[in-house]
Backbone bond lengths (Angstrom), bond angles and torsions (degrees), N, CA, C in turn:
res aa  C-N    CA-C-N  psi(-1)  N-CA   C-N-CA  omega(-1)  CA-C   N-CA-C  phi
1 X - - - 1.460 - - 1.533 109.91 -
2 X 1.316 114.72 148.50 1.463 118.63 177.17 1.531 110.09 -66.23
3 X 1.310 116.44 163.18 1.459 122.08 176.95 1.532 108.40 -73.30
4 X 1.338 115.89 104.82 1.460 120.16 -175.13 1.524 112.53 -68.91
5 X 1.317 117.38 -31.95 1.462 119.87 179.96 1.532 110.63 -68.51
6 X 1.329 115.99 -40.37 1.465 119.41 176.55 1.525 110.43 -67.45
7 X 1.337 116.30 -40.83 1.461 119.97 178.39 1.520 110.88 -63.38
8 X 1.324 116.55 -39.42 1.459 120.30 179.84 1.527 111.15 -60.12
9 X 1.315 116.80 -43.25 1.465 119.30 -179.78 1.529 110.83 -61.79
10 X 1.318 116.37 -39.78 1.460 119.65 178.03 1.526 111.58 -66.43
11 X 1.331 116.44 -43.44 1.462 120.52 -176.46 1.523 110.99 -70.33
12 X 1.316 117.45 -34.05 1.462 119.75 174.80 1.529 110.48 -60.02
13 X 1.320 116.25 -44.23 1.460 120.08 177.25 1.517 111.88 -62.51
14 X 1.333 116.15 -40.03 1.465 121.03 177.53 1.526 110.81 -62.16
15 X 1.341 116.48 -47.86 1.461 120.31 -178.79 1.522 111.35 -60.69
16 X 1.324 116.48 -39.71 1.466 120.12 178.20 1.532 111.02 -63.75
17 X 1.329 116.41 -40.33 1.468 120.26 -179.77 1.524 111.38 -67.48
18 X 1.323 116.76 -43.43 1.465 120.43 178.47 1.524 109.86 -64.84
19 X 1.339 115.90 -43.50 1.455 119.72 179.04 1.515 113.10 -61.74
20 X 1.319 117.03 -37.91 1.471 120.85 177.97 1.521 110.07 -63.20
21 X 1.322 116.47 -42.09 1.463 119.78 178.33 1.528 110.33 -63.81
22 X 1.329 116.69 -42.99 1.466 119.84 179.14 1.528 111.25 -61.91
23 X 1.311 116.99 -46.88 1.473 120.99 -178.66 1.521 111.54 -59.98
24 X 1.328 115.95 -37.62 1.461 119.63 -178.26 1.523 111.81 -69.37
25 X 1.335 116.80 -17.73 1.461 120.86 179.66 1.522 113.09 -104.44
26 X 1.324 117.38 -1.42 1.461 121.28 -178.98 1.531 110.09 -65.86
27 X 1.306 115.62 132.14 1.460 120.22 177.36 1.509 115.30 89.83
28 X 1.336 117.68 -2.68 1.463 119.50 177.77 1.524 110.05 -67.30
29 X 1.309 116.49 136.00 1.461 121.06 -174.29 1.528 113.43 -88.05
30 X 1.323 117.68 -12.34 1.461 120.03 -174.43 1.530 112.47 -111.38
31 X 1.340 117.11 25.84 1.458 120.02 179.58 1.524 110.70 -64.88
32 X 1.313 116.33 134.14 1.457 120.58 173.58 1.521 108.50 -74.91
33 X 1.328 116.88 131.30 1.462 120.25 178.64 1.511 109.83 -149.16
34 X 1.341 114.13 158.93 1.459 120.75 178.51 1.512 108.21 -148.20
35 X 1.338 116.76 174.21 1.463 121.03 177.85 1.524 109.45 -105.59
36 X 1.347 113.98 158.24 1.466 119.85 -178.33 1.526 109.87 -113.60
37 X 1.333 118.06 -101.99 1.456 121.20 -172.73 1.524 113.35 -70.46
38 X 1.341 117.02 -33.39 1.460 121.64 179.48 1.525 108.68 -140.79
39 X 1.331 115.83 175.48 1.460 121.07 -178.67 1.519 112.72 -66.34
40 X 1.345 117.59 -17.72 1.463 119.77 -178.78 1.531 112.37 -106.91
41 X 1.327 116.96 6.72 1.470 122.30 -179.52 1.531 108.09 -100.94
42 X 1.334 116.58 97.63 1.459 121.86 -171.07 1.525 113.03 -94.59
43 X 1.323 115.23 154.65 1.459 122.58 165.50 1.520 106.82 -139.48
44 X 1.330 116.64 136.17 1.463 121.00 -179.94 1.520 110.19 -113.74
45 X 1.323 114.83 169.72 1.459 119.37 176.26 1.527 111.66 -62.18
46 X 1.329 117.26 -24.93 1.462 120.44 179.89 1.522 110.76 -75.86
47 X 1.350 117.53 -34.89 1.475 119.48 170.92 1.525 109.56 -54.54
48 X 1.326 116.00 -49.03 1.463 120.85 -175.36 1.524 111.69 -68.15
49 X 1.327 116.37 -40.24 1.461 119.59 179.12 1.525 110.49 -66.79
50 X 1.329 116.76 -40.51 1.469 121.09 178.17 1.522 110.59 -61.90
51 X 1.332 115.95 -45.40 1.463 120.14 -179.21 1.523 110.58 -63.24
52 X 1.314 117.51 -40.48 1.465 120.76 178.98 1.522 110.88 -62.35
53 X 1.327 117.82 -41.19 1.464 120.95 177.69 1.527 111.03 -60.04
54 X 1.331 115.88 -42.67 1.466 120.30 -177.36 1.524 110.61 -70.71
55 X 1.322 116.99 -43.64 1.463 120.56 -179.53 1.531 110.72 -63.73
56 X 1.317 116.39 -42.18 1.467 119.13 178.28 1.520 111.40 -62.43
57 X 1.321 117.13 -38.31 1.468 121.14 176.36 1.529 110.70 -61.49
58 X 1.330 116.81 -47.39 1.472 120.36 -178.04 1.530 110.16 -64.06
59 X 1.314 116.60 -44.31 1.464 119.70 -178.99 1.533 111.61 -64.01
60 X 1.316 115.93 -33.57 1.469 119.51 -179.94 1.520 111.68 -75.37
61 X 1.338 117.12 -40.98 1.457 121.23 -174.49 1.523 113.90 -93.58
62 X 1.329 117.40 -29.05 1.468 121.88 -176.89 1.526 108.75 -138.68
63 X 1.319 117.56 65.70 1.464 121.25 -169.66 1.528 114.74 -63.44
64 X 1.329 118.19 -21.96 1.463 119.59 -178.93 1.525 112.98 -88.58
65 X 1.326 118.06 -5.84 1.460 121.20 -174.59 1.531 111.82 -82.28
66 X 1.333 115.30 153.03 1.462 121.37 174.83 1.524 110.03 -84.17
67 X 1.330 115.08 158.57 1.459 121.61 -179.61 1.522 109.10 -135.82
68 X 1.335 116.17 131.00 1.460 122.50 170.16 1.527 106.48 -117.93
69 X 1.322 116.03 110.46 1.460 120.76 -176.72 1.529 109.59 -122.21
70 X 1.335 115.83 146.64 1.465 120.31 -172.47 1.522 112.73 -57.62
71 X 1.309 117.46 -44.40 1.460 119.67 -172.71 1.523 113.82 -87.42
72 X 1.331 117.50 -27.48 1.468 119.34 -175.07 1.521 114.17 -113.16
73 X 1.334 118.03 -2.19 1.451 120.73 175.47 1.515 113.21 78.32
74 X 1.340 116.05 -153.64 1.467 122.90 -173.98 1.514 110.95 -95.30
75 X 1.326 115.55 129.18 1.457 121.53 174.65 1.522 109.03 -119.40
76 X 1.316 117.23 117.38 1.468 123.57 177.66 1.527 110.73 64.71
77 X 1.320 116.78 102.90 1.465 120.75 -178.90 1.526 112.04 -112.10
78 X 1.331 116.82 28.99 1.458 120.32 -174.21 1.527 113.31 -109.66
79 X 1.325 118.56 13.41 1.454 120.53 -179.11 1.525 110.09 -117.02
80 X 1.345 115.61 167.51 1.464 120.74 178.59 1.522 112.16 -80.13
81 X 1.336 116.44 -14.13 1.460 121.38 -178.61 1.527 110.62 -105.40
82 X 1.323 115.73 133.16 1.461 121.34 178.31 1.527 109.39 -134.56
83 X 1.316 116.03 119.99 1.462 122.40 173.37 1.523 108.08 -89.07
84 X 1.321 117.05 131.89 1.463 122.48 -177.33 1.521 107.43 -118.89
85 X 1.330 116.14 120.10 1.464 120.99 -165.20 1.526 111.39 -126.17
86 X 1.325 116.06 123.57 1.462 121.78 162.77 1.528 105.93 -112.31
87 X 1.320 117.19 102.01 1.467 119.25 -170.01 1.520 113.93 -68.32
88 X 1.352 116.25 -28.61 1.464 119.98 -179.71 1.528 107.51 -149.10
89 X 1.309 115.50 90.20 1.456 121.72 179.51 1.529 108.01 -82.42
90 X 1.331 115.94 115.32 1.455 120.09 -174.09 1.516 111.50 106.62
91 X 1.332 115.95 41.61 1.462 120.49 -176.41 1.528 112.28 -61.10
92 X 1.328 117.07 -40.63 1.465 119.10 179.83 1.524 110.73 -61.89
93 X 1.334 116.97 -43.53 1.458 119.95 175.57 1.524 110.41 -56.86
94 X 1.332 115.29 -49.34 1.469 120.13 -178.50 1.521 111.00 -58.15
95 X 1.321 116.79 -44.07 1.466 120.47 -176.90 1.517 111.91 -65.30
96 X 1.341 116.59 -22.76 1.466 121.64 179.08 1.536 112.44 -92.60
97 X 1.324 116.43 -4.90 1.452 120.21 -176.70 1.519 113.85 86.14
98 X 1.340 117.10 8.70 1.461 120.72 178.08 1.522 110.30 -78.58
99 X 1.327 119.56 139.70 1.464 121.61 -171.31 1.528 115.58 -86.12
100 X 1.329 118.41 9.78 1.467 120.14 179.50 1.521 109.19 -98.65
101 X 1.305 116.34 96.43 1.462 123.85 175.58 1.521 107.08 -158.63
102 X 1.327 117.00 166.21 1.461 119.18 -173.10 1.520 111.54 -153.89
103 X 1.320 113.93 158.95 1.468 123.60 168.66 1.523 107.00 -96.92
104 X 1.330 118.20 130.59 1.463 120.90 179.63 1.530 109.52 -125.77
105 X 1.331 115.89 124.41 1.469 121.83 -178.98 1.523 108.57 -135.28
106 X 1.320 116.84 125.52 1.463 121.80 177.60 1.521 109.35 -126.20
107 X 1.328 115.11 155.24 1.460 121.82 173.76 1.510 108.97 -124.87
108 X 1.327 115.63 125.88 1.461 121.28 173.29 1.523 110.26 -106.77
109 X 1.336 114.65 144.30 1.468 121.89 173.67 1.520 107.36 -126.48
110 X 1.320 116.56 119.39 1.462 122.54 -176.45 1.524 110.69 52.96
111 X 1.337 115.98 46.78 1.467 124.78 175.27 1.522 114.34 69.64
112 X 1.319 118.08 14.03 1.458 121.62 176.20 1.522 108.98 -118.83
113 X 1.331 116.89 130.27 1.458 119.96 178.70 1.517 109.76 -71.49
114 X 1.331 116.01 124.56 1.465 120.79 -176.26 1.526 112.65 -116.33
115 X 1.334 117.02 -10.92 1.461 120.11 -179.32 1.518 109.02 -155.84
116 X 1.330 116.23 142.42 1.456 119.99 177.50 1.513 111.79 -148.20
117 X 1.325 115.16 144.59 1.463 122.53 175.49 1.521 107.76 -134.97
118 X 1.326 116.61 130.87 1.465 122.74 171.43 1.525 106.53 -129.06
119 X 1.325 116.43 123.12 1.464 120.37 -177.02 1.514 110.17 -125.18
120 X 1.330 116.11 120.80 1.464 123.09 174.10 1.527 107.04 -99.29
121 X 1.318 118.47 101.42 1.465 120.27 -165.78 1.523 115.85 -71.15
122 X 1.311 118.43 -39.31 1.471 119.08 -174.95 1.525 110.76 -65.60
123 X 1.335 116.38 -38.48 1.469 120.04 178.52 1.531 111.58 -95.87
124 X 1.327 116.52 4.07 1.458 123.69 173.58 1.526 112.50 52.73
125 X 1.327 116.15 51.68 1.456 121.71 175.81 1.527 108.40 -110.34
126 X 1.317 115.92 114.57 1.459 122.36 -178.98 1.525 108.67 -109.94
127 X 1.330 116.35 104.56 1.459 123.24 178.24 1.527 108.53 -93.71
128 X 1.328 117.08 134.38 1.462 120.95 -179.34 1.527 110.20 -139.04
129 X 1.328 115.55 153.16 1.465 120.55 175.06 1.516 109.78 -156.56
130 X 1.319 115.49 140.26 1.461 123.75 169.40 1.519 106.91 -122.91
131 X 1.312 116.72 136.82 1.457 121.69 -177.32 1.527 111.06 -53.07
132 X 1.332 116.10 124.54 1.456 121.75 178.29 1.508 115.33 81.65
133 X 1.344 117.43 1.09 1.460 120.83 -175.02 1.528 113.41 -119.61
134 X 1.332 118.06 5.31 1.453 121.01 178.91 1.515 112.78 90.57
135 X 1.331 114.50 172.08 1.462 122.52 177.52 1.520 108.84 -119.08
136 X 1.333 115.93 149.48 1.463 120.77 -172.28 1.521 110.98 -140.60
137 X 1.321 116.25 150.66 1.458 123.70 170.58 1.520 107.62 -122.93
138 X 1.341 115.61 114.32 1.471 121.47 -176.84 1.531 111.05 49.05
139 X 1.338 115.23 40.02 1.458 121.37 175.74 1.513 115.85 89.39
140 X 1.337 118.41 -7.02 1.460 121.51 -179.14 1.522 109.88 -98.91
141 X 1.338 115.58 129.13 1.472 120.28 -176.11 1.525 110.98 -63.32
142 X 1.319 115.66 141.34 1.458 122.11 -176.58 1.522 112.28 -104.25
143 X 1.326 115.00 153.65 1.461 123.57 175.12 1.523 107.74 -144.49
144 X 1.325 116.75 132.08 1.456 119.43 179.07 1.529 110.64 -65.37
145 X 1.313 115.38 161.70 1.457 122.23 178.74 1.526 111.19 -58.17
146 X 1.328 115.30 149.11 1.471 120.60 177.28 1.521 112.58 -101.06
147 X 1.329 118.13 4.08 1.469 120.41 179.73 1.528 110.47 -63.41
148 X 1.326 115.30 144.90 1.466 119.57 -177.95 1.528 113.14 -121.45
149 X 1.329 117.67 -9.70 1.462 121.44 -177.44 1.531 109.84 -111.89
150 X 1.323 115.99 134.78 1.458 119.56 178.50 1.522 111.94 -64.96
151 X 1.307 117.86 -30.87 1.463 120.59 -173.93 1.529 112.77 -60.42
152 X 1.332 117.96 -27.33 1.470 119.26 178.03 1.525 112.01 -115.01
153 X 1.334 116.03 22.15 1.468 120.86 -178.14 1.521 111.17 -106.27
154 X 1.321 114.97 146.80 1.460 122.49 172.29 1.528 107.62 -108.50
155 X 1.313 115.90 120.59 1.457 121.41 -178.48 1.526 110.03 -108.43
156 X 1.324 115.16 166.44 1.466 121.81 173.84 1.518 108.58 -129.35
157 X 1.304 115.90 153.38 1.459 120.98 177.58 1.520 109.29 -156.96
158 X 1.305 115.76 -179.22 1.452 122.76 175.88 1.514 108.98 -154.63
159 X 1.313 116.23 177.05 1.456 121.50 -175.69 1.520 110.17 -127.79
160 X 1.331 117.71 143.70 1.470 120.52 -177.34 1.522 111.78 -69.50
161 X 1.326 115.53 155.72 1.457 120.48 -179.46 1.527 113.01 -66.04
162 X 1.336 117.25 -21.78 1.467 119.56 178.37 1.526 111.39 -96.14
163 X 1.334 116.68 30.73 1.462 121.80 -178.25 1.526 112.20 -55.82
164 X 1.334 117.44 -30.81 1.466 120.85 -177.89 1.528 112.22 -80.09
165 X 1.331 116.33 -22.87 1.463 120.19 -173.94 1.518 113.76 -101.53
166 X 1.329 117.86 -29.60 1.462 120.98 -173.28 1.527 109.59 -114.46
167 X 1.339 118.30 124.70 1.464 120.36 -178.75 1.524 113.85 -68.57
168 X 1.334 117.91 -16.62 1.469 120.59 174.58 1.531 106.18 -86.65
169 X 1.326 115.68 78.36 1.465 121.09 -166.31 1.526 113.62 -125.74
170 X 1.318 117.59 12.79 1.467 123.41 175.66 1.530 113.71 82.36
171 X 1.308 119.74 -7.50 1.458 120.51 -178.18 1.527 111.98 -64.90
172 X 1.324 117.25 -40.78 1.470 119.83 -179.70 1.528 110.67 -67.42
173 X 1.323 117.54 -42.36 1.467 120.60 176.95 1.526 110.33 -62.40
174 X 1.339 115.65 -44.30 1.459 120.68 -179.11 1.536 110.94 -60.23
175 X 1.315 116.25 -46.36 1.465 119.78 -178.09 1.520 111.94 -61.42
176 X 1.325 117.06 -38.50 1.461 119.58 179.41 1.529 111.21 -71.54
177 X 1.323 116.85 -46.86 1.465 119.82 -175.58 1.525 111.90 -71.14
178 X 1.324 116.97 -29.36 1.458 119.80 178.92 1.527 111.63 -58.68
179 X 1.320 117.20 -33.91 1.462 122.04 -178.58 1.526 112.30 -83.96
180 X 1.334 117.20 -6.23 1.464 120.97 -176.67 1.519 113.75 -108.23
181 X 1.335 116.98 -8.52 1.464 120.77 -171.21 1.530 111.13 -117.77
182 X 1.322 115.12 169.38 1.466 119.52 172.20 1.522 110.50 -67.47
183 X 1.316 115.93 -42.25 1.467 120.63 179.23 1.516 109.24 -168.29
184 X 1.332 114.62 159.07 1.463 121.75 172.54 1.523 107.70 -126.98
185 X 1.300 116.27 133.13 1.459 122.58 177.63 1.524 109.48 -110.68
186 X 1.331 114.81 143.13 1.460 121.50 177.61 1.530 106.65 -123.74
187 X 1.335 115.86 93.86 1.455 121.59 -171.71 1.525 113.33 -83.68
188 X 1.330 117.32 -25.41 1.452 120.13 178.85 1.514 115.28 86.15
189 X 1.340 116.58 19.76 1.468 120.74 179.88 1.530 107.78 -153.72
190 X 1.325 116.75 98.83 1.464 120.91 -171.18 1.531 112.98 -63.22
191 X 1.325 117.46 -39.80 1.470 119.42 179.53 1.524 110.03 -61.97
192 X 1.327 116.20 -41.41 1.463 119.82 178.37 1.528 110.70 -67.66
193 X 1.335 117.74 -40.88 1.471 121.21 176.25 1.526 111.01 -54.62
194 X 1.311 116.12 -49.34 1.462 120.75 -177.61 1.523 111.13 -66.32
195 X 1.316 117.28 -39.35 1.465 120.07 175.82 1.528 110.38 -60.47
196 X 1.328 116.32 -37.16 1.466 120.56 178.04 1.521 111.95 -69.66
197 X 1.323 118.03 -28.87 1.470 120.81 171.80 1.524 109.31 -65.56
198 X 1.324 116.70 -44.33 1.469 120.33 177.94 1.525 110.78 -58.44
199 X 1.329 116.52 -35.74 1.467 121.16 -177.90 1.524 113.10 -82.12
200 X 1.343 117.02 -10.43 1.459 119.98 -176.59 1.514 113.68 83.44
201 X 1.328 118.26 4.95 1.463 120.86 176.37 1.525 110.13 -67.80
202 X 1.325 116.13 -38.46 1.459 122.84 170.18 1.520 107.63 -109.32
203 X 1.318 115.84 144.05 1.464 120.43 178.38 1.518 111.73 -83.46
204 X 1.321 117.02 -22.28 1.452 120.48 178.33 1.511 111.12 -167.34
205 X 1.314 115.06 168.87 1.471 122.27 -176.55 1.512 108.38 -152.66
206 X 1.333 115.96 144.04 1.460 120.31 168.43 1.525 108.50 -144.28
207 X 1.306 116.43 150.24 1.463 121.20 175.39 1.513 109.14 -166.12
208 X 1.330 115.59 157.93 1.460 122.96 179.09 1.520 110.86 -117.59
209 X 1.311 114.61 161.53 1.466 123.80 172.10 1.532 112.90 56.94
210 X 1.314 114.79 41.86 1.456 120.10 172.86 1.524 109.85 -87.06
211 X 1.317 115.88 164.87 1.458 122.03 175.99 1.525 109.23 -112.39
212 X 1.327 115.88 164.62 1.459 120.09 -175.41 1.523 111.47 -58.88
213 X 1.333 117.76 -37.80 1.464 119.57 -178.86 1.539 111.79 -68.54
214 X 1.342 117.45 -21.82 1.468 120.01 176.44 1.520 112.24 -70.03
215 X 1.335 116.60 -31.18 1.461 119.33 -164.42 1.525 115.71 -122.64
216 X 1.311 118.83 -18.13 1.473 120.15 -168.66 1.518 112.76 -55.65
217 X 1.322 117.33 -50.34 1.461 120.30 -176.84 1.525 111.34 -68.55
218 X 1.335 116.93 -45.94 1.468 120.34 -172.46 1.518 113.08 -77.24
219 X 1.327 118.54 -27.30 1.469 119.97 173.93 1.525 109.97 -60.75
220 X 1.333 116.32 -42.64 1.463 119.63 176.19 1.523 110.52 -58.83
221 X 1.321 117.13 -39.86 1.469 120.54 -179.70 1.522 111.47 -63.13
222 X 1.326 116.95 -44.20 1.470 120.11 178.55 1.521 109.96 -59.84
223 X 1.311 116.60 -47.03 1.470 120.04 -178.79 1.522 111.34 -64.80
224 X 1.328 117.17 -41.16 1.463 120.46 -179.74 1.530 112.18 -71.64
225 X 1.335 116.84 -17.25 1.465 121.07 176.10 1.524 111.79 -93.90
226 X 1.331 116.39 13.40 1.464 120.82 176.35 1.512 114.66 89.14
227 X 1.322 117.14 10.51 1.456 121.12 -177.68 1.514 112.97 -94.75
228 X 1.318 113.70 -177.74 1.459 121.64 -175.86 1.521 109.02 -129.17
229 X 1.320 116.18 145.78 1.457 123.57 173.81 1.520 107.87 -120.08
230 X 1.328 116.68 127.96 1.463 121.31 177.80 1.528 107.78 -125.63
231 X 1.332 116.41 129.54 1.459 121.88 178.33 1.529 107.86 -95.37
232 X 1.347 116.84 126.56 1.465 118.26 -167.51 1.517 115.90 -118.79
233 X 1.312 119.80 -6.07 1.465 121.38 172.74 1.518 108.55 -137.33
234 X 1.342 115.16 152.03 1.457 120.34 177.10 1.524 111.62 -109.70
235 X 1.342 116.81 -7.36 1.459 120.96 -171.83 1.523 114.04 -107.13
236 X 1.343 117.72 4.63 1.467 120.21 -176.59 1.521 110.20 -136.80
237 X 1.334 114.91 61.33 1.460 119.84 179.03 1.515 110.83 58.43
238 X 1.324 116.91 -144.50 1.464 121.27 174.90 1.524 107.42 -85.36
239 X 1.323 116.19 114.29 1.463 122.82 179.88 1.515 107.27 -121.19
240 X 1.330 117.20 119.64 1.453 118.71 -171.13 1.523 112.75 -142.98
241 X 1.326 113.51 160.31 1.455 123.98 172.20 1.521 107.02 -120.27
242 X 1.340 116.87 140.97 1.462 121.13 -179.29 1.517 109.84 -135.16
243 X 1.319 115.72 146.92 1.460 122.08 177.95 1.511 109.09 154.42
244 X 1.323 117.64 -164.61 1.457 118.41 171.32 1.530 109.05 -75.03
245 X 1.297 117.50 169.97 1.466 120.33 -172.83 1.522 112.16 -60.58
246 X 1.333 117.23 -40.99 1.465 120.43 -177.79 1.520 111.86 -66.48
247 X 1.326 116.60 -43.67 1.467 119.85 -179.53 1.520 110.94 -67.58
248 X 1.325 117.51 -40.45 1.466 120.20 176.54 1.522 110.75 -58.23
249 X 1.317 116.34 -44.66 1.460 120.75 -179.23 1.523 110.76 -62.59
250 X 1.325 117.13 -40.76 1.455 121.02 -178.52 1.524 111.62 -70.00
251 X 1.335 117.47 -43.35 1.461 120.44 177.14 1.528 109.65 -60.67
252 X 1.321 117.12 -44.76 1.468 120.52 179.30 1.515 111.36 -61.88
253 X 1.327 117.22 -35.94 1.460 120.73 176.78 1.519 111.34 -61.55
254 X 1.336 117.22 -42.06 1.461 120.76 177.89 1.526 111.02 -66.59
255 X 1.320 116.51 -41.59 1.470 120.68 177.73 1.523 110.60 -61.27
256 X 1.323 117.32 -43.10 1.461 121.29 179.77 1.513 111.39 -64.70
257 X 1.338 116.59 -34.91 1.474 119.43 176.68 1.519 110.24 -61.51
258 X 1.313 117.35 -40.81 1.468 121.08 178.10 1.536 110.17 -65.74
259 X 1.327 116.51 -47.64 1.449 120.62 -176.67 1.533 112.66 -63.59
260 X 1.333 115.95 -30.17 1.465 119.92 -176.39 1.524 113.61 -97.01
261 X 1.338 115.88 3.44 1.468 118.92 -178.50 1.536 111.78 -88.06
């Protein structure tokens, strides 16, 4: 295996550089953008520029490795190493000038995530994790929340891009959990949400129809911060619950009540 600590230092520098470029373009009114799968699924020129910066870095430093990137798909699937890239998690926020968005980069070895970086540039939060070595925010070790009751917990969630077309769209789960918790936040960036679970800023998180680039890096962070990830549907992409074991169990109980009603 490659030296993960050396790779981490390089990727941290990359994430900072990409984030600086993104921040410098935040709020521009003439950004080129288009839609992808639905009318609300955006991609901007900054998504593409960010992805190009990351891909060029990987090709220069790890030319034999495979890459799975949100905008350009899979390149070379014949190696044991796979880089998983969400160049701009929170594109809608970015397009509106909102400062909650992140760069997410993960590395898998033999189908197991071994390294992850999530960087929110405007608020300068750099989340990192190496398999078996813990998770960190700006160098400080992370631990998931210890809360066990939904009534005093703050959760995060999001909604799939096909919310208008598919009735399995999280609205029923949201309505039930909203009445059981202290609050629910909808930040619009799943990788950042999960990183915040690792940090204990959120006590738990659930969402449906995510993609691997949304979650690969931050799932490792939750696990390395002592948390748990549970996958709860097979029919809506990657659908998961995150938090400590007790909170995951309780959220799943509420979800099951909806599904069985």
